[in-house]
C-alpha positions in Angstrom: -53.0 -46.4 20.7 -55.5 -46.6 17.8 -54.7 -48.8 14.8 -54.8 -46.8 11.5 -54.4 -48.0 7.9 -54.1 -44.8 5.9 -51.6 -43.0 8.2 -48.9 -45.1 9.8 -47.6 -42.6 12.3 -44.9 -45.0 13.7 -43.6 -45.6 10.2 -43.5 -41.8 9.4 -41.6 -41.2 12.6 -39.1 -43.9 11.8 -38.7 -42.6 8.3 -38.0 -39.1 9.6 -35.3 -40.4 12.0 -33.9 -42.5 9.2 -33.6 -39.4 7.0 -31.8 -37.5 9.8 -29.4 -40.4 10.4 -28.7 -40.6 6.6 -27.8 -36.9 6.6 -25.4 -37.3 9.6 -23.9 -40.3 7.9 -23.4 -38.4 4.6 -21.8 -35.5 6.6 -19.4 -37.9 8.3 -18.4 -39.5 5.0 -17.9 -36.0 3.5 -15.7 -34.8 6.3 -13.5 -38.0 6.3 -13.2 -37.9 2.5 -12.3 -34.2 2.3 -10.4 -33.9 5.6 -12.3 -30.7 6.2 -14.8 -30.2 9.1 -16.3 -26.9 7.7 -17.1 -27.5 4.0 -19.9 -25.0 3.8 -21.4 -22.1 5.8 -24.1 -24.4 7.2 -21.5 -26.6 8.9 -20.2 -23.7 11.1 -21.0 -20.2 9.9 -18.8 -18.4 12.4 -16.0 -20.8 12.0 -16.1 -20.4 8.2 -15.9 -16.6 8.5 -12.9 -16.8 10.8 -11.1 -19.4 8.8 -11.6 -17.6 5.5 -10.1 -14.4 7.1 -7.2 -16.4 8.4 -6.7 -18.0 5.0 -6.6 -14.6 3.4 -4.0 -13.4 5.8 -1.9 -16.5 5.3 -1.8 -16.1 1.6 -0.9 -12.4 1.8 1.9 -13.1 4.3 3.3 -15.9 2.1 3.4 -13.6 -0.8 5.1 -11.1 1.5 7.8 -13.6 2.1 8.3 -14.1 -1.6 8.4 -10.3 -2.0 11.0 -10.0 0.7 13.1 -12.7 -1.0 12.9 -10.8 -4.3 14.0 -7.7 -2.4 17.0 -9.5 -1.1 17.8 -10.5 -4.7 17.6 -6.9 -5.8 19.8 -5.9 -2.9 22.4 -8.6 -3.9 22.6 -7.2 -7.4 23.2 -3.7 -6.0 25.8 -5.0 -3.6 27.6 -6.8 -6.4 27.7 -3.7 -8.5 29.1 -1.6 -5.6 31.6 -4.3 -4.8 33.0 -4.1 -8.3 33.1 -0.3 -8.2 34.9 -0.4 -4.9 37.5 -2.8 -6.4 38.0 -0.4 -9.3 38.4 2.5 -7.0 41.0 0.6 -5.0 42.9 -0.1 -8.2 42.6 3.6 -9.2 44.2 4.6 -5.9 47.0 2.0 -6.5 47.6 3.5 -10.0 47.6 7.0 -8.6 50.2 6.0 -6.0 52.3 4.4 -8.6 52.1 7.5 -10.9 53.0 9.8 -8.0 56.4 8.3 -7.3 59.5 9.9 -8.8 60.9 6.7 -10.2 58.2 6.6 -12.9 58.8 8.5 -16.1 56.3 10.3 -18.3 56.0 7.4 -20.7 55.1 5.1 -17.9 52.6 7.6 -16.5 51.0 7.9 -19.9 50.4 4.1 -19.9 49.1 4.3 -16.3 46.7 7.1 -17.4 45.3 4.7 -20.1 44.3 2.1 -17.5 43.1 4.9 -15.1 40.7 6.3 -17.7 39.5 2.9 -18.8 38.6 1.8 -15.2 36.9 5.2 -14.5 34.7 4.6 -17.6 33.9 1.2 -16.2 32.6 2.8 -13.0 30.1 4.7 -15.1 29.2 1.7 -17.2 28.3 -0.3 -14.1 26.2 2.5 -12.7 24.3 2.7 -16.0 23.7 -1.0 -16.4 23.3 -2.5 -12.9 19.6 -3.3 -12.7 17.0 -5.9 -11.4 14.1 -6.7 -13.6 14.5 -3.4 -15.4 14.9 -1.4 -12.2 18.2 0.7 -12.1 20.0 0.4 -8.8 23.2 2.4 -8.5 22.5 5.3 -10.8 20.6 7.2 -8.1 17.3 5.3 -8.3 17.7 4.2 -4.7 18.3 7.8 -3.4 15.7 9.2 -0.9 15.3 12.2 -3.1 13.6 10.2 -5.9 9.9 11.2 -6.4 7.6 9.0 -4.3 5.9 7.5 -7.4 9.3 6.0 -8.5 10.5 4.8 -5.1 10.9 1.0 -4.5 8.7 -0.4 -1.8 8.9 -4.1 -0.7 5.4 -5.2 0.4 5.7 -7.7 3.2 2.6 -7.2 5.3 -1.2 -7.7 4.9 -2.4 -4.2 4.5 -1.4 -0.8 3.0 0.0 0.8 6.2 3.7 1.9 6.3 4.5 -0.9 8.7 3.6 -3.5 6.0 6.3 -2.4 3.6 9.9 -1.4 3.5 10.9 1.6 1.4 14.3 0.9 -0.1 14.9 4.5 -1.0 14.4 5.7 2.5 16.4 2.8 4.1 19.3 2.7 1.6 19.4 6.3 0.4 22.0 5.4 -2.2 23.0 8.3 -4.3 24.3 7.8 -7.8 27.7 6.0 -7.8 29.3 7.5 -10.9 32.7 9.2 -11.7 31.0 12.6 -11.6 29.1 12.0 -8.3 32.3 10.6 -6.7 34.3 13.6 -8.0 36.9 11.5 -9.9 35.7 12.4 -13.4 38.4 15.1 -13.9 41.3 13.3 -12.1 44.5 12.5 -14.0 47.7 10.7 -13.2 49.8 11.9 -16.1 51.9 14.0 -13.8 53.2 13.3 -10.3 51.4 16.4 -8.9 48.1 15.3 -10.5 48.5 11.8 -9.2 49.0 13.1 -5.6 45.8 15.1 -5.9 44.0 12.0 -7.2 45.0 10.0 -4.1 42.9 12.0 -1.7 39.9 12.3 -4.0 39.9 8.5 -4.6 40.2 7.8 -0.9 37.1 9.9 -0.3 35.2 8.1 -3.1 36.1 4.7 -1.6 34.7 5.9 1.8 31.5 7.0 0.0 31.0 3.6 -1.7 31.8 1.7 1.5 29.1 3.7 3.3 26.6 2.8 0.6 27.5 -0.9 0.9 27.0 -0.7 4.7 23.5 0.7 4.2 22.6 -2.0 1.7 23.9 -4.7 4.1 21.8 -3.3 6.9 18.6 -3.4 4.7 19.5 -6.9 3.6 19.7 -8.1 7.2 16.4 -6.4 7.9 14.7 -8.3 5.1 16.1 -11.6 6.3 14.7 -10.9 9.8 11.3 -9.9 8.3 11.2 -13.2 6.4 11.9 -15.1 9.6 9.2 -13.2 11.5 6.7 -13.7 8.7 7.3 -17.4 8.5 6.6 -17.8 12.3 3.4 -15.8 11.9 2.3 -17.9 8.9 2.9 -21.0 10.9 0.8 -19.8 13.9 -2.0 -18.6 11.7 -2.0 -21.9 9.8 -2.3 -23.8 13.1 -5.3 -21.6 14.1 -7.0 -22.1 10.7 -6.4 -25.8 11.0 -8.0 -26.1 14.4 -11.1 -24.4 13.1 -11.5 -25.9 9.7 -9.7 -29.3 9.6 -11.6 -32.4 10.6 -10.5 -34.6 13.5 -10.3 -37.8 11.6 -10.3 -40.0 14.7 -13.5 -38.3 16.0 -15.1 -38.4 12.5 -14.5 -42.1 12.2 -16.1 -42.7 15.5 -19.1 -40.6 14.5 -19.2 -42.5 11.1 -19.4 -45.8 12.9 -22.2 -44.5 15.2 -24.1 -43.1 12.3 -23.9 -46.3 10.3 -25.3 -48.2 13.2 -28.1 -45.7 13.7 -29.0 -45.8 10.0 -29.2 -49.6 10.0 -31.3 -49.5 13.2 -33.6 -46.9 11.6 -34.0 -49.0 8.5 -35.0 -52.0 10.6 -37.4 -49.8 12.6 -39.1 -48.6 9.4 -39.6 -52.2 8.3 -41.1 -53.1 11.6 -43.4 -50.0 11.7 -44.7 -50.9 8.2 -45.9 -54.2 9.6 -48.1 -52.6 12.2 -51.2 -52.0 10.0 -51.3 -55.7 9.2 -52.7 -56.3 12.6 -56.0 -55.0 11.2 -56.3 -58.3 9.3 -56.4 -60.2 12.6 -59.4 -58.1 13.7 -61.2 -59.2 10.5 -60.4 -62.9 11.0 
């Protein structure tokens, strides 16, 4: 091997290797410090693309879970309103039964009529005021006949397909729960005959409200199940994303130790290679 002064090839080679080892050492330190194996596209282009898509799905599904929980809250408000209206109807039937008996006089029936009318008005007040975040619930807003632009959709999935959302209007189909829609707006209990007529009408109204509560309960159970399913999906996707992107700390520490040794060895090699041209002086001695 010829001895050169101006170009120390051995030193250049050792410097190149030192630079490579420094890059590997820096990468090991970065991965251990961040806990992430793929910090940029250059680390793993395909892995980055897959993990970013998984991250996007995970974020969308987590928001879907929050949306479903909000949907359950909305359903609970509607259920509470229907529960109170059902209680009122039961009391109205009780009053009608009381007014229909022959042991009650006209004065007592007049008093019963006062309570009967007041409670019927309360049915309408509940229908007009029950809402969730400004959205009316038992005034017919949850009926399937509502124009599509005004229907309530709970977005739980990751795309715009019908399977990614639950349409409350379609699932619940709750018509307006008012004295008029229940056909009790003209009922009276001021006479025994009118009270007997009211009994049958109120019984029908109670059945109507009970059916609505059943539909609401079914949708609530569906939302609960969808949350459970979403949570499992998020867990599995998170595991997949972690296996691609997260750093194996035990492996990275082992690589860090190796790279530290290689850097130190390369530094020593550069020092030794820089001494090679000094042998020229021995030729001149």
